[in-house]
N, C-alpha and C positions, 0 to 999 in steps of 0.2 A: 615608515613611522621616521627618521630622523631629518627625510622633506616635509613633513606634512609636521615637524617641531621646529621648523623655522618658516613656516607658515602659521604658524600661533604664534611666534614672536613676534613675525610682521601686524600680526592683526594687533596684537598686543600697542602697538609701537601705532595703528595707523587707529584704533581707537584712543589709543592719550592724544593724542595730537589733532585728525579727527571726524572726534565723535561718532567715526561709522563702524557700520559692522562690516568683513572682510563675509566675501562669499567662497567657502572654498565647498568645490565639486570634485567628487570618490567617484570615477567609474570601479565597476567591480567591489562593492566592497564588501563586500561576500568572501572578496580574499585576505583578508586583514581577520587577524584568530582575537575573542572576546580580549586578549586583554588589551591590545593594539585601539579595539575601539573603546572598550573603557574608559582611553584616555584622551579620546574627544568628547566624552562626556559631561566632564566639566566645564568646557570650551562654550558648548552647544546653552549650559543654562544657564552660566551666566550673560550670555546673550554676543559674547569676544566676538563667533563668527555662526553664520546662516550657514548650514550643512545639507549640501544637495546629493545622496548619495544612489547611483544608480546600480541594481544587480540583478543577474537574469533567472538568479534563485528566488524561491518563496523565504520571504525578508522573515516567515515567525522559525523559520527553521537555524538564519544566517544569520540574523543582526537582533545583538541582545535583547532582551523588554527594555531593563532601561532604556537605553538611547532610542528606540521602536517607538516608547511612547511618549515621546520627545518632540516626532516627525509626524506629518501631514505622507500619510500615503498614496500613492495614485496608483494604477495597475493600467500598464500599457497592455489593448490587448490585442493578441496576437491578426492581421493583417488578412482585410478577408480578399476574397478574388478579383471582383472589382478593382479593391485595389493592387492586389498586385496587376492588378492590370493596366492601370490607368503609369504605374511603375514602368515598366514592362514597355509602353510605348511615349514615354521621356526616351527613355534609354535611348531607345529606336530609332529619332528623330532627333536626338545631343548628340548622343556620343562620335567621337571623334572614328571612335573605329568602322563605325556603318556610313559615312560619311561616301554621298556620293556612292553607296551601292544602293543597290535596291530587294532587300532584304523578306522574307516568307520566312512566315514557320505553319509547320504541317499542324502540329499539335497543341493551341495555346496552352487550351488546359494541361496538357500531357508534362509541361514545362511545367508551370503551380503545381501544377500536384505534388512532383517531386521536388519540390521548391521546402513541402509544408509550413508554405503560410510564412516562410523568411523570406524575405526581399533581395539580402543579399546572396544566399543562395540563389535563387533563382535570374541573379544578376554572373554570379558566377559561372551557372550550370551555361546561360547562355552565350555567355564568353566563350567559353568551351566547343559549346558546342559549335558555332559560327567560325570557328578554325579548324577543324572536324570538316563541317561543309564548306568550308573556301577550296577551290581547282588555284586558282590565283589565276582565273581564266574570267575576263568580261565583268561584268558593274554586278550580277544578277546571283544572288549569295540565297538559294532555296536550304532552309535549316529542316530535316526529313524526321518524324519520329525517330530512327533509327540514333539518325543524332545525336537526336537528348537521355536517348535510351544510353547510347555509348556514356554522353556526357555526366552522366550521375552516376551511373553503375546501379544503379536504386535507388528507389527512394526515402531521400530524410526522414526517421523516423526520430518524434517527437517522445525523447528518452530520456530520463536522467537517472542511473539505478540508485540517484542516494538524495534524491529531492522532490520535489512535488509529486511529476507523475509518475513518478515512482508510489505514493501512497494513496493517490487518489489511482489510479490506475487498478492497482493491485484491487482496492475497496472496493472500487466496479465489480474487477470477479468475482471478489467474494460475494459480492451482495447479490450477482448475477444467478451464482447456486445454487442460495439459501431461498432468493426468491422462486427458482426451482424452473429459469430461461437459459438450459443449454446453450442456446445461440447465442446471447450475450455473452457468456460463459469462454465460450472459443474464438468470439470475437476480441473480448481480452485480453485475453491467455495467448494472442497469436501477434497484440500491442505488444504488450513485453517480449517474447521472444523474439520478435523483430525488432525490439528497440535493445536486443540483445542481453534480457532478463538472464540470472542464473535459473536453471529448469529444476537446479535442486529446491529452487527460492519456493517456486509456482506450489511444488510441491506438496514441502513439508506447511504449507499454508494449507493447500488439501486437504493432511493431514489432521492439524487440529479440527476445520470445518465436517470432516466425519463422524465429530467426537462434540463438534458445539450445537450439531444444525441438523442431522441428521441423527446420532443419538442408534439407542436402539428400537429408532422408530422402521430403521433397516440396518439391523447388526452387519451386515454385509461392508458397509460403507469404508467400515474403520478399514478390513483388510482389505479392500483394492486401493484403498488410498496407500497403504504404505509398502501392498504387493507393485507400487506405482513407483514409488522413492524411489525402490528398490533396485525398479527397473529402469528407471531414469539415472543414476548411479551408474548399471554398467552397460548402460549405449552410449549415452551420449549424446551431446546433438547430431547430425538433425532430426536420427528417428527419435530422439525424446521425444519432439513433440506428439507423435502418434500417442505415443505412450501417454502424458499428459492429457490425450486433448480422448480420449477412452475413457481413464479417470475423471474428468472434470464435468465432462455427459452424464456419467451415470450419478455420481454425487447431486448432481442440478436434480438430474431426472428419480432421485430419491425419496417419500414418504418421508417428511419432516418432525422433528423436535427437540427443542431443547429443554427437555427435560432432568434427563445429568445434568448441564448444566446451571440450570435452577440449585439441582439438588447437593451439589455443591459448594454454593454460595451463600442456599441458605446457611447449610451447615458448615461453614467456616467463618458467616457473622456472627454465629451462635457459640464458637469457640473463639473469638476475638472478645464480645461482649460481655460472656459470665463469663462469671467461674466457671475456676475445673471441677469439672463435678469427675467424684468417685465413682468407682469401674464398682457395680453389684456384686456383691458377696457370690450370687453363683457362678459370675459370668471372669471370677478369679482363680486361677488352674494353683491347686492344690499344694503347692512343687516340697512343700513340708514337712515331718508330720504337726510345727509350730502350727503353720498356715492351716493345715487341718484342722487343730486345733480353736481357732479361731473361724474358722466357720468356710475357711474358701471352699469356693466349688460345690457346698451345700446346696443341693433344692435343684441345680442343673436338671435340664430335662435332653437327654440326648436325645433329638431328631431320628436317628435311621432306628431307635424300638418302635417307633408310631406308624400306620397305618400313613401311607405314603409321603414318607421319609419328612414328615413337620409335623412338632408340636411347637402352641401356642405358648410363649412364654417371654421374658421384657431381656430386650436386649439391648436399651439406651438407660443413661441414667434414672434417678427418679424422679428429678426438675426437668427435665425432659420425655418423659415415658410416653406422653403423647403425641411429642410431636412426628412432623410424618414431612419428610424432605422428597422422600421421589414420586412423583406423581403422573405415570404414564397417563400417553396422548391418548387419542381413536385411531389415528395414523400408525398406518402399517404394523408388524411386529410387539411394536406397541401396545398394540389393541391386548393381544393378548397376553400375555405380561402384568395386564395391570385388570383382563378376569386374574388371572391365578396366585396373582395376588392377595387383592378381593377374599377368592371365597378360601385362601389362609387365613385372613387376619379377619375374624366378624369382629375387631374391637377397630379395626383403624381403616375405616373407608380411604378408597383411592379413589 
């Protein structure tokens, strides 16, 4: 920031003398914290500088909204295989390391695959593979598949555990399970694990999905998801990936219902938006003689004293007595729950 402040002082002097803006380019602008980015805002607003910021992160997360709203956003797309191929040809033709050598690459697609769409990673891998292949004898320089594999050790995984890829891939993972696609689920899980994601984070998200999206359509889903989290915690990687895959494929293949999620959301809305309704007297516990004298507990029906251990009575406040929050679907075990509730509650059909 000391350097930036000096540039802003120079920009003011330039504006005073020449009436021209100063162009300020900041590489990796996401490394500036919110206060540092805020210090640029006034200079941008008054037109003192033309700001260009470059970042490898999602600006929505890393650039403060006031600054982002005053900028035009340009997205640099990943390089295609054709782009990488042209860059590779250019390097082989012009780089001094390959002058006077006859370079042959056994598996160009593998080289570009391992680079993960990153030209710099591809060129660094090429340089390392060429050194491994160079015997120092003759002009021929054959780079084999094994040289490329040794140079990279592993494919460059495009994944950042705190940025856009983290959020987009976990979203694809959840939506694949919600959409009943076990194949999509295990693919996106593999992407996360290959990128170094915490396996317990994945397991926690599956616990949420088990209740939010499977619910009582398959009550075992929550048990399996929580058991998977415990097992992952016990075992750790790399074997934890097998446990995660079992849980993910089960959840993706299970019948789906969000009825429980909808029920709590609607109940919360009533709690927030309506006055706090008093508890009906028959549901109150008469802990003292005074309470009993005020009618607490009067009229309460003990379900176990009736056939089927059920007696229909009011459990909601008076102003909500006809409200229905939980509406079981026709999927899986929820069909049985719905039929049972409808056989009990003749006044409240689901």
